[in-house]
N, C-alpha and C positions, 0 to 999 in steps of 0.2 A: 328370396330375390323376387322382385316385382318386375314384370315386363310390361311395357307400354304397348298397347295394341290400338289400332284405329278401329272405330266402330264398323260393324259389318255394313256393306253397301245397302243391304235391305233396311237396316235400322234407321239410316239417315235419309232414305228416299222420301220424296214428296208423296203425300197421300194420293191414291189414284184419282180421287175427285178433283184434285188440283192440277192434273196434267191434261187439261183440255185446250190450252191456249195455242200450242203449236198445231194441233189438229184443226182447230177453228181457222187459223190463218191459212193452212194448206187448202182447206175447203173454199175459203173466200178467194184465194188465188186461182183455184181451178174455175170457179164461177166467173171470175173476172176475165180469164182467158177465153173461156167458152163464149161469154158475152161478146167479146171482140170478134170471134169467128162468125157469130150469128148476125151481129149488127153491122160489121164493117167488112163484109166479104169483097166488096168492090175495091176498096183500098188495099186489102191484102193481096188480091189478084193483081192489082196494078204493080205492087212491089215485085211479084214474081215475073210479070210481063216485062218489067224494066231490067230484069236480070239480077235482082237483089242488091248487088254492090252499087253503092251510091244512088240507090233508087228513090230516096226521099227528096234529094235535091232541095228545091225551094217550095215544095208543095206542102202547105200547112195541114191539109186534111190527112195526107199520108203520114206526115210527121207526127200528128196527134195520135194516130192509130199505132204507130211504132212505139211511142212513149206509153200508150195504154197497155200494149202487149208486154213491153219490157218491164213495166211496173208490176204486172201480174207475175212475171217470172221472178222479179226481185222479192216480191212479197212471199212467194212460195219458198225461196231460199231462206228468207228470214224465218218463216214458219217452221221450216225443216230444222234450222239451227235451234230454235226455241224448243221444238219437240225433243231434239237430242239433249238439250240442256235440262229439260224437265225429267228426262230419264236418267241423267247423270247424277248420281248421288253426291258427288263431290262439288257440284256447282253451288257457289255461294249466292245468297239472295241479293247481295249488293250489285253485282254486274247485271242481274236481271232487272233490278230497279232502274238502273241507268238506261238500259235498253228500253224498258217500259216508258221512261220519261221521254226519250227521243221519239218513240213511236207515238206517244200521246201528243207531243208537240206537232209532229207531222200530220196526225189525224185531225187535230183541232184546226190547223191551218187549212187542210183540205175541206173540212166542214164549213169553215168561214168563207172560203173562196167558192165552194160549190156545194151549198146545202142540199140540193137535190141530187145526191150522188151516193155511191157505195162507201164513201169514207166512214159512214156511221157503223159499218160492219167491223171496222178496225178498233172501234172504241172499247168493246168489252175486253179483248185481250190486252189492250194498252193499259187500261185501268187495272186489270188484274196483275199485270207485270209490275206496276208501280207499287202495289200493296200485296206482295206475296203472302200466302198463309204462313202462320208460325209453325215451326217444325215441332 
């Protein structure tokens, strides 16, 4: 009698050299958030001074900093999810390609809108997610 067994988690795992994208994104997110703390301390202090709740109001400078910080947090969450997916042996490459295509589209739009920005740092993992290594 033959029994069907699934491959061991180790046998289907991505090679270690292919598991850098999530860590890269977490590092970029950390740099992004630290940059905000160094370059925009006045705006961040103004948010606290205003009591945080409804502190942006119609102030475009404070609003831009809020979006800057929130994008860093969102990028960290995405990096964390990718890191977990890279470690998960059952993760199919197809969802990763879709995620990579979305990240690539967002990255290219950011580069077109703001060429002198950190959007270039998202290009390596976005491209790598679009074309994952063969198992």
